[in-house]
N, C-alpha and C positions, 0 to 999 in steps of 0.2 A: 159777301165773302163766304165761300163754302168752307165748312169745317167738318172734319171726320174724327170720330173718337171710337177707338176699339175698346171692347170690354169682354171679360170672361175670366175663367180661372187661370191662375199663373202656374199651377202644378197639376199635371195629369199623369195617371198611372199607365204603365205600358199595357197595351192591348185595348185600352179604353178609347173613347171618341173625344177628340178635342173639339170644342165648340166656342166660337168667338162671334161677337156681334159688332157691327160697325154702325154707329148712329150718325146720320148726316144732317147737318143744319145749314141754312143759308142757300139751299138749292134742293130740288126734288130729284130722286133717283130715277124718275120716269122721264126726265127732260131729255129730248133729242139732243145730241147724239153722243152719249157718253157711256163708257163701260166702267163698272164698279168692280175693282180688282182686289184680290188678296195676294200679298207678296210677303216673303219671309227671308230672314237672313240668319243662318246658323252661325254659331260662334266661330270667328276666324275665316268665314267664307263670304262669298258675294251674295247679291240678291237673287232670289229664286221666285219666279212668277208661279203662282199656284192656280189661278183661274179668275174668271170674271162672270158677272151677270150684267147683261146689257139693259139699256133703257126700256126695251120691250119685253124683258124677262128671259131672253135667251141666255144660255150658259155655255162656257167653253173652258176646258181644263187643260193643264199641263199634262201631256200624255204619260209622263212618268209618275204622276200622282192621281191620274183620272179614276182608277179603280177604287180609291179610298176617299175621294173628294166629292162634296156636295155643297153648292152655293145656292141659297134661296133668299127671298126678300119678303118684307112686310111693308107694303107701300103705305099702309095707314099710319105706320110709325116712322116711315122714311129710314128704314134699317135694312141691312143685308147681313147674312149670316154665313159663316164658314163652318162646315163640319168635316173633320178629317178622322177617319176611323182607323182602328188597329194601329195606334201610334207606337213608336219605338223611341229610344233615346235619340236616334238620328233626326227626329222631328223637333227636337229642342231648338228654339230659334226666337228671334224677335219677329213678331207678326205685325204686318202693316196692312191697312186698307188704304186705297187710293182711287182717285178718279182719273180716267184716261179718255182723251178726246178720240172720237172715232175718225176724225179728219186727219190729224197729224200723228196720232198714236202717242202723243206726249202725255206724261203724267203731270197734271197741274196742281192737284191738291192731295196731300197725304195726311194720314193720322200720325200721331206721335209714336205709335208702335207700342206693343205690349209683349213682355217677355213670357214665353211659355216653356216650362221645363217638364220633360217627360222623365219621371223617375218613380221608383217604388218606395 
């Protein structure tokens, strides 16, 4: 059973960089053929895909967030990390990490989500 757990600060000041880590257990982030994604849900809105890092280390980002987003990984810790720079209150959301199959593009495992609030 694969488990994902998000961690990071719950409060970030405007203009700073939001940094979250997803720790994966029960499966390796280098296993073919999965993408490891970050997704968020602002209050009162739908899910928004932020980006992913693939099993081979390639990354792909939502074009609307690309200029501010970086996703990296630490294979020794089986973790992947989101960094979102120059945050504003509009980046306030519940942030999720999730695993997506490269075959059918379905998300089969999710973290529980972590609330991040951008406020001074």
